[in-house]
PAKE-775828 format. One record per residue (C-alpha): residue number from 1; residue in three letters; chain; x, y, z. Coordinates in nm, 4 decimals, always signed. Each point is the difference from the previous one (the first is absolute). Example, Ala and Ser with C-alpha at 12.3 -4.5 7.8 and 13.67 -1.06 7.14 Angstrom:
BEGIN
NULO   seq   type   mol          X          Y          Z
NULO     1    ALA     A    +1.2300    -0.4500    +0.7800
NULO     2    SER     A    +0.1370    +0.3440    -0.0660
END
This chain:
BEGIN
NULO   seq   type   mol          X          Y          Z
NULO     1    UNK     A   -12.3726   -11.7992   +26.6714
NULO     2    UNK     A    +0.1938    -0.2477    -0.2319
NULO     3    UNK     A    -0.1371    +0.0550    -0.3467
NULO     4    UNK     A    -0.1957    -0.2613    -0.1198
NULO     5    UNK     A    -0.0205    -0.1705    -0.3587
NULO     6    UNK     A    -0.2706    -0.0208    -0.1740
NULO     7    UNK     A    -0.0932    -0.3874    +0.0802
NULO     8    UNK     A    +0.0849    +0.1369    +0.4106
NULO     9    UNK     A    -0.2441    +0.2691    -0.0652
NULO    10    UNK     A    -0.2760    -0.2117    -0.1542
NULO    11    UNK     A    +0.0350    -0.2273    +0.3210
NULO    12    UNK     A    +0.0164    +0.2564    +0.2298
NULO    13    UNK     A    -0.3317    +0.1690    -0.1660
NULO    14    UNK     A    -0.1476    -0.2988    +0.0704
NULO    15    UNK     A    +0.0509    -0.0401    +0.3312
NULO    16    UNK     A    -0.1837    +0.3573    +0.0560
NULO    17    UNK     A    +0.0351    +0.3847    -0.0663
NULO    18    UNK     A    +0.2961    +0.2464    +0.1732
NULO    19    UNK     A    -0.1336    +0.3326    +0.0720
NULO    20    UNK     A    +0.2752    +0.1452    -0.2543
NULO    21    UNK     A    +0.1775    -0.1415    -0.2771
NULO    22    UNK     A    +0.3747    +0.1522    -0.1768
NULO    23    UNK     A    +0.0550    -0.0407    -0.3519
NULO    24    UNK     A    +0.3049    +0.1151    -0.1988
NULO    25    UNK     A    +0.1891    -0.0572    -0.2856
NULO    26    UNK     A    +0.1012    +0.0416    -0.3643
NULO    27    UNK     A    -0.1543    -0.2699    -0.1633
NULO    28    UNK     A    -0.3362    +0.0856    -0.1087
NULO    29    UNK     A    -0.1793    -0.3136    -0.0297
NULO    30    UNK     A    +0.0617    -0.1939    +0.3401
NULO    31    UNK     A    -0.0738    +0.3354    +0.1807
NULO    32    UNK     A    -0.3527    -0.0017    -0.1439
NULO    33    UNK     A    -0.0763    -0.3817    +0.0354
NULO    34    UNK     A    +0.1213    +0.0251    +0.3525
NULO    35    UNK     A    -0.2751    +0.3506    +0.0732
NULO    36    UNK     A    -0.2441    -0.2059    -0.2335
NULO    37    UNK     A    +0.0011    -0.2841    +0.2465
NULO    38    UNK     A    -0.0281    +0.2538    +0.2771
NULO    39    UNK     A    -0.3117    +0.1528    -0.1384
NULO    40    UNK     A    -0.1148    -0.3252    -0.0921
NULO    41    UNK     A    +0.0064    -0.1574    +0.3683
NULO    42    UNK     A    -0.1497    +0.3394    +0.1427
NULO    43    UNK     A    -0.2959    -0.0194    -0.2541
NULO    44    UNK     A    -0.0585    -0.3509    +0.1374
NULO    45    UNK     A    +0.0244    +0.1150    +0.4016
NULO    46    UNK     A    -0.2616    +0.2748    -0.0609
NULO    47    UNK     A    +0.2478    +0.3180    -0.0709
NULO    48    UNK     A    -0.2510    +0.1001    -0.2560
NULO    49    UNK     A    +0.0646    +0.3512    -0.0329
NULO    50    UNK     A    +0.3980    +0.1024    -0.1906
NULO    51    UNK     A    +0.1236    +0.3576    +0.1009
NULO    52    UNK     A    +0.3104    +0.0694    -0.2181
NULO    53    UNK     A    +0.2455    +0.2910    +0.0745
NULO    54    UNK     A    +0.2590    +0.1156    -0.2609
NULO    55    UNK     A    +0.2997    +0.1863    +0.1320
NULO    56    UNK     A    +0.0182    +0.2726    -0.3098
NULO    57    UNK     A    +0.1992    +0.3346    +0.0041
NULO    58    UNK     A    -0.1612    +0.2475    +0.3032
NULO    59    UNK     A    -0.1895    -0.3470    +0.1251
NULO    60    UNK     A    -0.1826    +0.1285    +0.3358
NULO    61    UNK     A    +0.1053    -0.2594    +0.2804
NULO    62    UNK     A    -0.3016    +0.0739    +0.2124
NULO    63    UNK     A    -0.1972    -0.1877    -0.2789
NULO    64    UNK     A    +0.1789    -0.3435    +0.1195
NULO    65    UNK     A    -0.0977    +0.1182    +0.4193
NULO    66    UNK     A    -0.3465    +0.0679    -0.1513
NULO    67    UNK     A    +0.0018    -0.3277    -0.1306
NULO    68    UNK     A    +0.1034    -0.1894    +0.2875
NULO    69    UNK     A    -0.2247    +0.1252    +0.1970
NULO    70    UNK     A    -0.3281    +0.0123    -0.1814
NULO    71    UNK     A    -0.2591    -0.2280    +0.0282
NULO    72    UNK     A    -0.1920    -0.0931    -0.2989
NULO    73    UNK     A    -0.3959    +0.0389    -0.0255
NULO    74    UNK     A    +0.0104    -0.3141    -0.2437
NULO    75    UNK     A    +0.2543    -0.2304    +0.1392
NULO    76    UNK     A    +0.1278    -0.0894    +0.3395
NULO    77    UNK     A    +0.3072    -0.1041    -0.1579
NULO    78    UNK     A    +0.2571    +0.1178    -0.2688
NULO    79    UNK     A    +0.2850    -0.0257    -0.1973
NULO    80    UNK     A    +0.2411    +0.2973    +0.0359
NULO    81    UNK     A    +0.2554    +0.0452    -0.2972
NULO    82    UNK     A    +0.2620    +0.2317    +0.0283
NULO    83    UNK     A    +0.1819    +0.0130    -0.3390
NULO    84    UNK     A    +0.3383    +0.1873    +0.0218
NULO    85    UNK     A    +0.1479    +0.0094    -0.3801
NULO    86    UNK     A    +0.3134    +0.2452    +0.0998
NULO    87    UNK     A    +0.0855    -0.2235    +0.2886
NULO    88    UNK     A    +0.0708    +0.3424    +0.1967
NULO    89    UNK     A    -0.2664    +0.1061    +0.2209
NULO    90    UNK     A    +0.1873    +0.2757    +0.1470
NULO    91    UNK     A    +0.0347    +0.1714    +0.3399
NULO    92    UNK     A    -0.3702    -0.0126    +0.0572
NULO    93    UNK     A    -0.0853    -0.3260    -0.1600
NULO    94    UNK     A    +0.2993    -0.1881    +0.2179
NULO    95    UNK     A    -0.2357    +0.1126    +0.2951
NULO    96    UNK     A    -0.2871    -0.1107    -0.1254
NULO    97    UNK     A    +0.1034    -0.3457    -0.1210
NULO    98    UNK     A    +0.1830    -0.0463    +0.3895
NULO    99    UNK     A    -0.3362    +0.1021    +0.1222
NULO   100    UNK     A    -0.1428    -0.2950    -0.2366
NULO   101    UNK     A    +0.2253    -0.2467    +0.1255
NULO   102    UNK     A    -0.0223    +0.0762    +0.3309
NULO   103    UNK     A    -0.3923    -0.0150    +0.0095
NULO   104    UNK     A    -0.1751    -0.1612    -0.3052
NULO   105    UNK     A    -0.3324    +0.1188    +0.0239
NULO   106    UNK     A    -0.2789    -0.2468    +0.0941
NULO   107    UNK     A    -0.2364    -0.1890    -0.2051
NULO   108    UNK     A    +0.2603    +0.1006    -0.2759
NULO   109    UNK     A    +0.2486    -0.2136    -0.2325
NULO   110    UNK     A    +0.2415    +0.2602    -0.0990
NULO   111    UNK     A    +0.2729    -0.0585    -0.2786
NULO   112    UNK     A    +0.2823    +0.2123    -0.0839
NULO   113    UNK     A    +0.1297    -0.0446    -0.3916
NULO   114    UNK     A    +0.3592    +0.1922    -0.0403
NULO   115    UNK     A    +0.2199    -0.0827    -0.3129
NULO   116    UNK     A    +0.3768    -0.1054    -0.0108
NULO   117    UNK     A    +0.1664    +0.1735    +0.3197
NULO   118    UNK     A    +0.3107    +0.1264    +0.0046
NULO   119    UNK     A    +0.2589    -0.1211    +0.2989
NULO   120    UNK     A    -0.0510    +0.3290    +0.1849
NULO   121    UNK     A    -0.3945    -0.0047    -0.0080
NULO   122    UNK     A    +0.0034    -0.3466    +0.1093
NULO   123    UNK     A    +0.2064    +0.1299    +0.2982
NULO   124    UNK     A    -0.3027    +0.3207    +0.0479
NULO   125    UNK     A    -0.1562    -0.0219    +0.3571
NULO   126    UNK     A    -0.3214    -0.0064    -0.2055
NULO   127    UNK     A    +0.1031    -0.3059    -0.2471
NULO   128    UNK     A    +0.1392    -0.1959    +0.3206
NULO   129    UNK     A    -0.2938    +0.0338    +0.1931
NULO   130    UNK     A    -0.2377    -0.1321    -0.2241
NULO   131    UNK     A    +0.2246    -0.2651    -0.0401
NULO   132    UNK     A    -0.0036    -0.1016    +0.3633
NULO   133    UNK     A    -0.3558    +0.0129    +0.0163
NULO   134    UNK     A    -0.1446    -0.1349    -0.3576
NULO   135    UNK     A    -0.0060    -0.3269    -0.1787
NULO   136    UNK     A    +0.2811    +0.1073    -0.2429
NULO   137    UNK     A    +0.0149    -0.1006    -0.3821
NULO   138    UNK     A    +0.3195    +0.0840    -0.2159
NULO   139    UNK     A    -0.0850    -0.0023    -0.3394
NULO   140    UNK     A    +0.3465    -0.1150    -0.1002
NULO   141    UNK     A    +0.1014    -0.0142    -0.3617
NULO   142    UNK     A    -0.0028    -0.3806    -0.1047
NULO   143    UNK     A    +0.3792    -0.0401    -0.1580
NULO   144    UNK     A    +0.1442    -0.2517    -0.2586
NULO   145    UNK     A    +0.1052    -0.2421    +0.2491
NULO   146    UNK     A    -0.3607    -0.0095    +0.1433
NULO   147    UNK     A    -0.2309    +0.0185    -0.3033
NULO   148    UNK     A    +0.0069    -0.3665    -0.0820
NULO   149    UNK     A    -0.1304    -0.0698    +0.3431
NULO   150    UNK     A    -0.2786    +0.2773    +0.0229
NULO   151    UNK     A    -0.1141    -0.1615    -0.3739
NULO   152    UNK     A    -0.0232    -0.3612    +0.1276
NULO   153    UNK     A    -0.1905    +0.1023    +0.2858
NULO   154    UNK     A    -0.2865    +0.2039    -0.2314
NULO   155    UNK     A    -0.0519    -0.2937    -0.2601
NULO   156    UNK     A    +0.0408    -0.2077    +0.2947
NULO   157    UNK     A    -0.3297    +0.1940    +0.1437
NULO   158    UNK     A    -0.1942    -0.0944    -0.3770
NULO   159    UNK     A    +0.1041    -0.3031    -0.0133
NULO   160    UNK     A    +0.2568    -0.0121    -0.2559
NULO   161    UNK     A    +0.4055    -0.0455    +0.0442
NULO   162    UNK     A    +0.2931    +0.0779    -0.2697
NULO   163    UNK     A    +0.2458    -0.2240    -0.0937
NULO   164    UNK     A    +0.3565    +0.1037    +0.0919
NULO   165    UNK     A    +0.0906    +0.1090    -0.3814
NULO   166    UNK     A    -0.3846    +0.2255    -0.0529
NULO   167    UNK     A    +0.0612    +0.1493    +0.3819
NULO   168    UNK     A    +0.3599    +0.1451    -0.1480
NULO   169    UNK     A    -0.1376    +0.1126    -0.2942
NULO   170    UNK     A    -0.3029    +0.1463    +0.2151
NULO   171    UNK     A    +0.2509    +0.1998    +0.2477
NULO   172    UNK     A    +0.1670    +0.1338    -0.3191
NULO   173    UNK     A    -0.2870    +0.1391    -0.1364
NULO   174    UNK     A    -0.1578    +0.1817    +0.2839
NULO   175    UNK     A    +0.3087    +0.0867    +0.2340
NULO   176    UNK     A    -0.0330    +0.3552    +0.1258
NULO   177    UNK     A    -0.4002    +0.0261    -0.0779
NULO   178    UNK     A    -0.1958    -0.1778    +0.2857
NULO   179    UNK     A    -0.3074    +0.1253    -0.1129
NULO   180    UNK     A    +0.0068    -0.1188    -0.3435
NULO   181    UNK     A    +0.1284    -0.3131    +0.1677
NULO   182    UNK     A    -0.3088    -0.0660    +0.1902
NULO   183    UNK     A    -0.2372    +0.0649    -0.3277
NULO   184    UNK     A    +0.2416    -0.2150    -0.2066
NULO   185    UNK     A    -0.0547    -0.2894    +0.2746
NULO   186    UNK     A    -0.4099    +0.0945    -0.0257
NULO   187    UNK     A    -0.0053    -0.0611    -0.3589
NULO   188    UNK     A    +0.2078    -0.3455    +0.0392
NULO   189    UNK     A    -0.3174    -0.0806    +0.2087
NULO   190    UNK     A    -0.2707    +0.0958    -0.2612
NULO   191    UNK     A    +0.2049    -0.1353    -0.2506
NULO   192    UNK     A    +0.1098    -0.3899    +0.1239
NULO   193    UNK     A    -0.1103    -0.2553    +0.2289
NULO   194    UNK     A    +0.1316    -0.0543    +0.3231
NULO   195    UNK     A    +0.3107    -0.2311    -0.0361
NULO   196    UNK     A    +0.3201    +0.0605    -0.0764
NULO   197    UNK     A    +0.0841    +0.2470    -0.2564
NULO   198    UNK     A    +0.2853    -0.0468    -0.2627
NULO   199    UNK     A    +0.2504    +0.2557    -0.1814
NULO   200    UNK     A    -0.1765    -0.0263    -0.2800
NULO   201    UNK     A    -0.3117    +0.1285    +0.1390
NULO   202    UNK     A    +0.1695    +0.2848    +0.2121
NULO   203    UNK     A    +0.1411    +0.1178    -0.3589
NULO   204    UNK     A    -0.3329    +0.0645    -0.1520
NULO   205    UNK     A    -0.1796    +0.1276    +0.2592
NULO   206    UNK     A    +0.2601    +0.1972    +0.2325
NULO   207    UNK     A    +0.0783    +0.3544    -0.1488
NULO   208    UNK     A    +0.2884    +0.2148    +0.0390
NULO   209    UNK     A    -0.0210    +0.2245    +0.2969
NULO   210    UNK     A    +0.3030    -0.0206    +0.1856
NULO   211    UNK     A    +0.0959    +0.3496    +0.1005
NULO   212    UNK     A    +0.3789    +0.1134    +0.1004
NULO   213    UNK     A    +0.1497    +0.2253    +0.2387
NULO   214    UNK     A    +0.2945    +0.1356    -0.0505
NULO   215    UNK     A    +0.1360    -0.0376    +0.3688
NULO   216    UNK     A    -0.0216    -0.3346    -0.0303
NULO   217    UNK     A    +0.2000    -0.0165    -0.3191
NULO   218    UNK     A    +0.2548    -0.1315    +0.2069
NULO   219    UNK     A    -0.1428    -0.3007    +0.1545
NULO   220    UNK     A    +0.0082    -0.1534    -0.3239
NULO   221    UNK     A    +0.4000    +0.0130    -0.1082
NULO   222    UNK     A    +0.1155    +0.0015    +0.3784
NULO   223    UNK     A    -0.1524    -0.3404    -0.0285
NULO   224    UNK     A    +0.1370    -0.1218    -0.3106
NULO   225    UNK     A    -0.3332    -0.0343    -0.1972
NULO   226    UNK     A    +0.0527    +0.0857    -0.2943
NULO   227    UNK     A    -0.3344    -0.0452    -0.1646
NULO   228    UNK     A    -0.1714    +0.2084    +0.2409
NULO   229    UNK     A    +0.2009    +0.3044    +0.0268
NULO   230    UNK     A    -0.0316    -0.0059    -0.3932
NULO   231    UNK     A    -0.3911    +0.0127    +0.0205
NULO   232    UNK     A    -0.0073    +0.2386    +0.2749
NULO   233    UNK     A    +0.2043    +0.2538    -0.2255
NULO   234    UNK     A    -0.2092    -0.0667    -0.2985
NULO   235    UNK     A    -0.3119    +0.1055    +0.2100
NULO   236    UNK     A    +0.1700    +0.2697    +0.1356
NULO   237    UNK     A    +0.0320    +0.1387    -0.3802
NULO   238    UNK     A    -0.2807    -0.1078    -0.1115
NULO   239    UNK     A    -0.1867    +0.1831    +0.2623
NULO   240    UNK     A    +0.2195    +0.3458    -0.0291
NULO   241    UNK     A    +0.2447    +0.0004    +0.2783
NULO   242    UNK     A    +0.2536    +0.2308    -0.0403
NULO   243    UNK     A    +0.3433    -0.1493    -0.0749
NULO   244    UNK     A    +0.1841    +0.2680    +0.2181
NULO   245    UNK     A    -0.1787    -0.1722    +0.3350
NULO   246    UNK     A    +0.0632    -0.3836    -0.1703
NULO   247    UNK     A    +0.3599    +0.1027    +0.0074
NULO   248    UNK     A    +0.0162    +0.1436    +0.3344
NULO   249    UNK     A    -0.1478    -0.2561    +0.1649
NULO   250    UNK     A    +0.2495    -0.2530    -0.1770
NULO   251    UNK     A    +0.3478    +0.2618    +0.1182
NULO   252    UNK     A    -0.1345    +0.0255    +0.3606
NULO   253    UNK     A    -0.0514    -0.3933    +0.0702
NULO   254    UNK     A    +0.3718    -0.0556    -0.2146
NULO   255    UNK     A    +0.1326    +0.2535    +0.2502
NULO   256    UNK     A    -0.1727    -0.1786    +0.2781
NULO   257    UNK     A    +0.1914    -0.2724    -0.0505
NULO   258    UNK     A    +0.3664    +0.1112    -0.0631
NULO   259    UNK     A    -0.0464    +0.2490    +0.4127
NULO   260    UNK     A    -0.1322    -0.3848    +0.0704
NULO   261    UNK     A    +0.3024    -0.1663    -0.1638
NULO   262    UNK     A    +0.2467    +0.2649    +0.1716
NULO   263    UNK     A    -0.1835    -0.0370    +0.3707
NULO   264    UNK     A    +0.0310    -0.3366    -0.0062
NULO   265    UNK     A    +0.3700    -0.0033    -0.1275
NULO   266    UNK     A    +0.0592    +0.2871    +0.2737
NULO   267    UNK     A    -0.1688    -0.3159    +0.2744
NULO   268    UNK     A    -0.2758    +0.2069    +0.0780
NULO   269    UNK     A    -0.3027    -0.1898    +0.1512
NULO   270    UNK     A    -0.2338    -0.0686    -0.2928
NULO   271    UNK     A    -0.2712    +0.1052    +0.2110
NULO   272    UNK     A    +0.0767    +0.3290    +0.0480
NULO   273    UNK     A    +0.0939    +0.0064    -0.3636
NULO   274    UNK     A    -0.3454    -0.1046    -0.0657
NULO   275    UNK     A    -0.1477    +0.3051    +0.2428
NULO   276    UNK     A    +0.2305    +0.2288    -0.1826
NULO   277    UNK     A    -0.1029    -0.0976    -0.3214
NULO   278    UNK     A    -0.3653    -0.0009    +0.0542
NULO   279    UNK     A    +0.0114    -0.3815    -0.1573
NULO   280    UNK     A    -0.3705    -0.0809    +0.1257
NULO   281    UNK     A    -0.2365    -0.2757    -0.1679
NULO   282    UNK     A    +0.1426    -0.1855    -0.2722
NULO   283    UNK     A    +0.2905    +0.2159    -0.0311
NULO   284    UNK     A    +0.1074    -0.1824    +0.3120
NULO   285    UNK     A    -0.0049    -0.2812    -0.0650
NULO   286    UNK     A    +0.1472    +0.0025    -0.3746
NULO   287    UNK     A    +0.2598    +0.2347    +0.0548
NULO   288    UNK     A    +0.2962    -0.1728    +0.1118
NULO   289    UNK     A    -0.0760    -0.2796    -0.1958
NULO   290    UNK     A    -0.0068    +0.2150    -0.3357
NULO   291    UNK     A    +0.3563    +0.1706    +0.1155
NULO   292    UNK     A    +0.1559    -0.3650    -0.0199
NULO   293    UNK     A    -0.1778    -0.0791    -0.2862
NULO   294    UNK     A    +0.0776    +0.2990    -0.2447
NULO   295    UNK     A    +0.3345    +0.1240    +0.1198
NULO   296    UNK     A    +0.1949    +0.3479    +0.0711
NULO   297    UNK     A    +0.1034    +0.0139    -0.3653
NULO   298    UNK     A    -0.2708    -0.0324    -0.1249
NULO   299    UNK     A    -0.2183    +0.2122    +0.2311
NULO   300    UNK     A    +0.2178    +0.2706    -0.1287
NULO   301    UNK     A    +0.0326    -0.0607    -0.3706
NULO   302    UNK     A    -0.4207    +0.0237    +0.0852
NULO   303    UNK     A    +0.0195    +0.3235    +0.1560
NULO   304    UNK     A    +0.2201    +0.1108    -0.2874
NULO   305    UNK     A    -0.2679    -0.1502    -0.2597
NULO   306    UNK     A    -0.2894    +0.2522    +0.2329
NULO   307    UNK     A    +0.1971    +0.3220    -0.0679
NULO   308    UNK     A    +0.0179    -0.0919    -0.3454
NULO   309    UNK     A    -0.3683    -0.0558    -0.0469
NULO   310    UNK     A    -0.0209    +0.3256    +0.2004
NULO   311    UNK     A    +0.1278    +0.2000    -0.2985
NULO   312    UNK     A    -0.2068    -0.2381    -0.2386
NULO   313    UNK     A    -0.2747    +0.1108    +0.1594
NULO   314    UNK     A    +0.0939    +0.3900    +0.0136
NULO   315    UNK     A    +0.0593    -0.0412    -0.3604
NULO   316    UNK     A    +0.4038    +0.0119    +0.0234
NULO   317    UNK     A    +0.0746    -0.2993    -0.1203
NULO   318    UNK     A    -0.1750    -0.2560    -0.2199
NULO   319    UNK     A    -0.1734    -0.3127    +0.0729
NULO   320    UNK     A    -0.3384    -0.0702    +0.0956
NULO   321    UNK     A    -0.0222    +0.0234    +0.3823
NULO   322    UNK     A    -0.2724    -0.2381    +0.0657
NULO   323    UNK     A    +0.1500    -0.2871    -0.1885
NULO   324    UNK     A    +0.3170    +0.0699    +0.1767
NULO   325    UNK     A    -0.1591    +0.0108    +0.3306
NULO   326    UNK     A    -0.1293    -0.3873    -0.0953
NULO   327    UNK     A    +0.3487    -0.0908    -0.0571
NULO   328    UNK     A    +0.1196    +0.1284    +0.2977
NULO   329    UNK     A    -0.2623    -0.1628    +0.1598
NULO   330    UNK     A    +0.0434    -0.3288    -0.1385
NULO   331    UNK     A    +0.3888    -0.0084    +0.0224
NULO   332    UNK     A    -0.0749    +0.0733    +0.4180
NULO   333    UNK     A    -0.2333    -0.2755    +0.0128
NULO   334    UNK     A    +0.2275    -0.2554    -0.1804
NULO   335    UNK     A    +0.3166    +0.1183    +0.1361
END
């Protein structure tokens, strides 16, 4: 079954409950809110008992069978939650999940909660059986491109709008930290009345809670956004990220652009190169424009700069690695 967005899930719940729900993905806030919505509607419709099974090491899968077949002495309907935080049920668990998908218990709403899954896990028989039988909600990360619209919707729900300048400022302050972003939006409802909020009001109220992932660093300089990549590096350094991991990110993506250039020069198909170089998501969109903007000479120089920074990290060469990483990032972004 196709994965639903938060709004689509709300609409589906308004039409009635399904016997089986599957929530998976890495965005904890969205997963929590989706599960809470299901619990709330189930409670309103008489599913007053709630049974929670958490699959940890040594979990006895007969507990799931018992929960599917047991009849409560206190309620005719129940919500059965199965939490699998590791995302790997094993052979016995996989078979139990396939049985659950094939025959959800009567008078029970089953809710299966999973973390972010690798492709191999998503291709497993148990996951595909659940995906086919259940109402699916994928708690995917809200990236930089989607974040402004997400903030606008949240503010609109509490009767507030943001000026263009205020929205840009808000995005910069909360990027990468969706839970804190929700808290900051909730705070705006307490501090200000309904209506449009100005940049000055947000500067007064919104804390800097942005969090950055080194694996998303490349989207800043590939897009030519010098200000953003500078903020990301400052945040990573403040959070204690290892400079060697940041350097690895730069080196890998510089090599990726050089391989892309050589492939295109050899007349190879762009789609084939995308698969071969594992360019997914934003990288797929940004790689070729970045290659044209930066050019091979600057990329080769950047690779030599990476070698120098590597020596600085190891203490072999003089210089401050973080400052030189920032200089490298700004040269690549501004090229």
